[in-house]
Each structure stands twice: as structure tokens, then as C-alpha cells.
C-alpha positions as CSV (number, residue, x, y, z in Angstrom):
1,M,20.8,47.1,87.4
2,A,21.0,43.3,87.6
3,D,21.5,43.0,83.9
4,Y,24.1,45.7,83.9
5,L,26.1,43.9,86.6
6,V,26.2,40.8,84.3
7,L,27.5,43.0,81.5
8,G,30.1,44.5,83.8
9,V,31.3,41.1,84.9
10,I,31.7,39.9,81.4
11,R,33.4,43.1,80.3
12,R,36.0,42.7,83.1
13,S,36.6,39.0,82.6
14,E,39.7,37.7,80.9
15,S,39.4,38.2,77.2
16,S,35.9,39.7,77.8
17,R,34.4,36.2,77.9
18,S,33.1,34.2,80.9
19,A,31.2,31.0,81.8
20,P,27.7,31.5,83.1
21,T,28.6,29.7,86.3
22,A,31.5,32.0,86.9
23,I,29.3,35.0,86.4
24,A,26.7,33.5,88.8
25,D,29.4,32.9,91.4
26,V,30.8,36.5,91.2
27,L,27.3,38.0,91.6
28,G,26.1,35.5,94.2
29,R,23.2,34.2,92.0
30,T,21.8,30.8,91.2
31,T,22.7,29.2,87.9
32,G,18.9,29.0,87.1
33,G,18.5,32.8,87.7
34,M,21.6,33.4,85.6
35,T,20.2,31.4,82.7
36,L,17.1,33.6,82.7
37,T,19.2,36.8,82.8
38,L,21.4,35.6,80.0
39,D,18.3,34.6,77.9
40,R,17.0,38.1,78.3
41,L,20.4,39.6,77.4
42,V,20.8,37.4,74.3
43,A,17.2,38.3,73.2
44,A,18.2,42.0,73.5
45,G,21.3,41.5,71.4
46,L,23.7,42.4,74.2
47,V,25.5,39.1,74.7
48,L,26.3,35.9,72.7
49,R,26.5,32.4,73.9
50,S,28.9,30.0,72.1
51,P,30.6,26.7,72.8
52,D,33.8,27.0,74.8
53,P,36.7,26.6,72.4
54,M,38.6,24.7,75.1
55,D,35.7,22.4,76.1
56,G,32.8,21.9,73.8
57,R,30.6,20.7,76.6
58,R,30.6,24.2,78.2
59,V,29.3,27.5,77.1
60,V,31.0,30.9,77.2
61,V,29.3,34.3,77.1
62,E,30.7,37.4,75.5
63,L,29.4,40.9,74.9
64,T,28.2,42.0,71.5
65,P,29.3,45.5,70.3
66,K,25.8,46.7,71.4
67,G,26.4,45.0,74.8
68,L,29.8,46.6,75.2
69,E,28.3,50.0,74.3
70,A,25.6,49.6,76.9
71,A,28.0,48.5,79.6
72,V,30.3,51.5,79.0
73,Q,27.4,53.9,78.9
74,V,25.8,52.7,82.1
75,N,29.2,52.7,83.8
76,A,29.8,56.3,82.7
77,E,26.3,57.3,83.9
78,L,26.9,55.7,87.3
79,H,30.2,57.4,87.8
80,A,28.7,60.8,86.8
81,W,25.9,60.2,89.3
82,E,28.5,59.3,92.0
83,S,30.4,62.4,91.4
84,E,27.3,64.5,91.9
85,L,26.5,63.1,95.3
86,V,26.8,65.7,98.0
87,L,27.6,64.5,101.5
88,P,26.3,66.6,104.4
89,G,29.2,68.7,105.7
90,N,32.5,67.0,106.1
91,D,31.0,63.8,107.5
92,A,34.0,61.4,107.5
93,D,31.8,58.5,108.5
94,A,29.5,59.0,105.5
95,L,32.5,59.3,103.2
96,K,33.9,56.0,104.6
97,L,30.5,54.4,104.0
98,V,30.4,55.5,100.4
99,E,33.9,54.4,99.8
100,A,33.2,51.0,101.4
101,L,30.1,50.6,99.2
102,N,32.0,51.5,96.1
103,A,34.8,49.1,96.9
104,A,32.2,46.3,97.6
105,V,30.5,46.9,94.2
106,H,33.8,46.9,92.3
107,S,35.1,43.8,94.0
108,R,31.9,41.9,93.2
109,S,32.1,42.8,89.5
110,E,35.8,41.8,89.0
């Protein structure tokens, strides 16, 4: 799930590219932890690191076609799972909780 969240942040970033520090900020992670995650995603062929075209001292991260496919597939599976959730009765409080959780997850990945 942690790797998927990184893929989701990149996917939703402007021009589907992002700086590792920006991803870490969105997800509330350390830059050291983000480096380890990105190393794993690069090794799996899901993301590419390249020099920032605007500032050669920085790095940007973008999804590979395989990474985009994985992000889309996991997102679809999560939405399918959400649609199958059955709340007990017409419990408005439970529904509000699910909506609040959903909004929180979506706001963190944008």
C-alpha cells in the first residue's frame, strides 16, 4: 500500500512527474524513507528518476508504462472493494466515517 500511494501521488502530479521531496511531504514521510521506497520502485521498473529539466541539481520521478498500469489497476481494485463494503443498516455515522476516511486518503494523494 505504501508503494501504491507513491505511485498515486506521482500519477496525480502536474505532468505526472514529481520531486521526491514533494512526494514525501504529501505522504508525511521522511526523505530517507522516500529514497528507499523510490529505490524499490525503480528496481521493480515502476518509476524512473531523471534530472529535473529546469534545475539539473534536482531529480524528478515519473511513472513508467508499467508503473502507470499498476497504479490504475490498484486504484480500480480499491474502488471495487469500497463499492462492496456493506454498512450495518442505515448507520449514518458509519457512512460519515467512511466518507471522511475516503476524503482524507484522496486529499493526501493529490
